[in-house]
C-alpha positions in Angstrom: 0.0 0.0 0.1 2.1 3.1 -1.4 -0.3 4.6 -3.7 -3.3 6.6 -2.8 -2.9 6.0 0.7 -6.0 7.3 2.7 -4.6 9.8 5.2 -6.2 10.7 8.8 -4.9 14.0 9.7 -5.0 14.2 13.5 -1.8 13.1 15.9 1.1 11.5 16.2 1.6 7.7 15.9 4.2 5.6 16.2 5.3 2.1 15.3 4.0 -0.7 17.7 2.2 1.8 19.9 -1.7 1.3 20.3 -3.6 4.9 18.7 -7.5 4.5 19.9 -9.7 6.6 17.7 -13.0 8.4 18.0 -14.1 9.0 14.3 -17.2 11.3 13.9 -16.2 13.3 11.1 -18.2 12.3 7.7 -15.0 12.3 5.8 -13.4 9.7 8.1 -16.3 7.7 8.6 -16.0 7.0 5.1 -12.4 6.5 5.0 -12.7 3.8 8.0 -15.3 2.3 6.2 -13.7 1.9 2.8 -10.5 0.7 4.5 -12.5 -1.9 6.3 -14.6 -2.8 3.0 -11.1 -3.3 0.9 -9.6 -5.6 3.3 -6.4 -3.4 3.7 -7.8 -2.2 7.0 -4.9 0.4 7.4 -4.3 4.0 6.5 -1.7 6.7 7.3 -1.3 9.1 10.1 0.1 12.8 10.1 -0.1 15.8 12.2 -1.5 18.8 10.6 0.8 21.2 8.7 -0.4 24.7 8.1 1.4 25.3 4.5 0.9 21.6 3.2 -2.2 20.4 4.8 -0.3 17.6 6.4 3.3 16.5 7.7 5.9 15.1 5.1 6.3 12.3 7.6 3.5 9.8 9.3 3.0 6.5 10.5 1.0 3.9 9.0 -1.9 2.6 11.5 -3.4 -1.1 11.2 -7.0 -1.6 12.4 -7.4 -3.9 14.9 -11.3 -3.5 15.7 -13.8 -1.1 14.8 -17.0 -0.7 17.0 -19.6 1.2 15.0 -22.2 3.3 16.9 -25.9 3.6 16.4 -25.5 7.4 15.4 -22.5 6.6 12.8 -19.7 7.1 14.8 -17.0 4.8 15.6 -14.4 3.6 18.1 -11.5 2.4 16.2 -8.7 0.5 18.1 -5.5 0.9 15.7 -2.0 0.1 16.1 1.4 1.9 14.4 3.1 0.0 12.0 5.8 1.2 9.4 6.9 5.0 8.8 6.8 6.7 5.8 7.8 9.6 3.7 5.0 11.2 1.5 5.9 12.1 -1.6 2.9 13.2 -3.4 -0.5 14.7 -1.9 -4.0 14.2 -3.0 -7.8 14.1 -1.8 -10.6 12.0 -2.6 -14.2 12.5 -1.3 -13.3 14.9 1.3 -10.2 13.4 2.8 -6.4 13.7 2.0 -4.6 11.0 0.2 -0.7 10.5 -0.4 1.6 8.6 -2.5 4.1 7.3 -0.1 7.6 5.4 0.8 8.5 3.4 3.6 11.1 4.3 5.8 14.2 1.9 6.8 15.8 2.2 10.3 19.7 1.6 10.1 20.4 -1.5 12.4 22.3 -1.0 15.4 
């Protein structure tokens, strides 16, 4: 998953660290539903950036569980995966997307 990756612009996420989310905005509700329906069960997380919309670096989040509430909101249990660098930004149905490349850590 490196092309047109859905991006959740919110907070900082880190590899192996759980990141629970309360999703209530319609654009992100759609994004989460699509991630579940397509089977990828992942999306990128970046912090906001006033110049570019979102930061140049972020972390993939893997969806472990989603609890859909009757009013359309959801509580999403995610955990951080690989870190990435944004190569190109885009937009799809109100939420941000990006082409990315994964970062490799130098072994100590």
